[in-house]
N, C-alpha and C positions, 0 to 999 in steps of 0.2 A: 484673659478677661474679654468677655464679649461686650460689644456696644449696642445699646438698644436703639432701634430705629424709631424716630418720632414722626408721626403724621401731623401736619399743621395745615390749617386752611390756607389756600393760596394767597388770599388777601393779607393774612397775618404774616406769612413768610415774606411776601413782598415788602411789608413794612420793616421786617428785620433786615432785609437786604438794603433798603434805603438808609436805615440807621447805621448799617455797617460801613457805609461809605465814610463815616467819621473816624474809622479805625485805619491804622497804617496797613495798606494792602488788603483792605476789607473787600474789595471788588473781586479778588482773585479766586475766592472759594465758591463762587455761585455758578450753577449750571442749569440748563434747560434739558430735561430728559424727554425724548420723543418715545411714545408707547411703541414697543417692539422695534425701536430703532436706536439711533446713537444718543450720546450725551454731548451737549455742546456748551463750551464756556460762555458765560454772560458777562465776563469781566469788562471787556472793552465797551459793551453796550451799557452796562451800569455806569461806567465812568462818563459816557456821553449823556445819559439821561440825567445825571446828577450834577453835570457841569454847567458851564455857560455856553452861550451860543458861539459856534465857529464860523468861518467864512461860508461854509456850505449852508448852514442854518440861515445866515444873513441873506444869502441869495434866495433861498426859499421864501423867506418873509418879504423880500423885495417883490416877489411875484404874487403876493397875497394882498389884493387891494381891499380897501374899506374895512368894515367890522369883520373880525376874524374869530371863529370858534375852533378851538383846538380839542379834538376828541381823543381821549386817552392821554391827557396832558402830562401824567406823572408828576414829578416834583416841579414841573412848570418852566423849564428853561426857556421855551419859546414865548409862552404868555408873559413871563417875567420881562423878557426883552421887548415885547410889544408894549407893555405897560411903561417901561422905561422910555420908549419912544413916544408915549402919550397917545397911543392908538387904542381905539375901542376893541376890546378883546375879552375872551373868557375861555377858560379851560374846563373840561369835564373829565372826572376820573372816579372810579369806584373805591379807590384807596383813600381812607381818611388821613392817613399820614402824609400821602403825596399831596393832597389838597391843602393840608395845613402848611406844608413846606412851601408850596406855591403862593399861598396867601401871606405867609410871614415875609416873603420877598417882595410884596406889593402887587401881586397879580390878583385878578378876579378868578376864582375857581369854584366849581360846583361838585359836591360829592354825590354822584348819582350814576346810573347806567346811562350809556349814551342813547339807549332806546327809550329812556324816560323823557317826559316833557322837559323842555328847556326854554328860557325866555327867547323871544325873537324868532320863533320857528317860522320858517319860510321867508325870512328877511335877512339872513346873514349873507354877506357879500363873499366870504371865503370860508370854507371848512377845511381844516388840516387833518390829515391822517399821516402824521410823521412816524419815523422810527418803526416802519412795518405794521403800524396799527390797523392797516386794512384787513389784517388777519384776525382781529377781535371777533370772537364768536364762531369762527371756522366757516362763515358763509359770507364771502366778499360781496356777492350780489345783493344780499339782504342788507349788508352794512352800507353799501354804496347807495341803495334805495333810500335808506334813512338820511343819508347825506343830501340826497336829491331833495328830500322833503324840507331840509333845514335851510337851504339856500334860496335866494330869490331868483327870478326868471333870468337875470343876467349874472348870477353868481357862479362861483367855480369851486371845484374840490381839488385840492393838491394832495397827491398821494405819494408816499415813499414806498418803493417796491423792491423786490429782490432782483438780482441781476438777470440779464438775458439767459434763457435756457432753463430757468427754475421751473417754469410751467405754472400750473395751478393745482395746488394739493392741499387737503385738510388733514390735520393730525390731532392727536390728543397729547398734551404736553404737561409737565409739571416742573415746578422749581425744586432744586435740591442744593443743600449745603451740608457736607459731612453726613451725619446720620438723620438729618432732617429731610422730610419729604413733603412737598405740597400736595394738595389735591389735584387730580387730573382736570384739565380744562380744554376746551376746543380752540384750536388756532388754525389759520390758514396762511400759506405762502403763495404769493402771486409774483411772478416774474414781470418785468417791465414789458416783455413782448407777449404777455398773456392777459393783460388787463382789459383789452378790448371786449372780450366776452362778457365778464361780469359787469362792466360799465354799461354795455348795451342792455343787458337785462334790467339794470336799474334806471334806464331812461337817460343815460349819460353818453357822451361821446368824448373820445381822446382827442384833444387839439394839439398836444405837444408832449413829447417825452424828452428827458434830458439826463445826463450823467455828470457828476462832479465829485471829485475826490473819492471815486469808487462807490459812490451812493447813486441810486437810480430813482427817478421821479416821473410823474405824469401830471398833466393838468386836464381835468375833466369838466365839461360844461353840459347843461341840459341839452339833450339831443333834439335838433329841429325836426319836425315832422317831414317825411318825404325826402330826406337828404341823406346821402351816404357819408359815413364818417370819413374825415380827412385828418390824417395824423402827420404832423411835422416832427421829425426826429432830429434833435440837435445834440451834438457831442461837445461838452465843455471841457477844457483842460483843467486838471486839478491844480 
């Protein structure tokens, strides 16, 4: 018997993935397929996206002052925690299911592209690009430029990045589960030691990078004119 391969829009297949987390072992069957390249398991990533904040997330939020905008918030574990702390925050995601899950847990979340208008443009204190969301759209410089427009003159962008040595590369990726295939979409990977270039193109500079529990991060702020970037790299024990 042959199995029919079903093509599903990526946003719909992502919704199926989020719902599958209610099934025993539902996270184990999901993969990201890179065009012309490998297939990688999304199991542990899905568990983190749909779970609650851990110590590394808490450390990231502690570095996020003031009003926080989480771009690509997914089902909202970070904005849910910020709401629990009574902090001013909002998430943005294109998935209606993800936004509904975030809202049902008490977070403020908007269903739209991160390139669409959002409340408070130019006045957010912190913009988050967690979980590798700097890859959204496949053009990190353009995305970081958008973040630069969203923050105030003393604001910051906190970015979760790939490990050192990853470099900077763009791919086409799709979600897969069994015979289901999502549509291809553009995505980028940025190593923590390669973020300086796209940050500079976006009018930002890197003030600090750090690692915790195998995850890599950077803090970016508006670049002062006529001043070279100064980077302070800090290693934290897991």
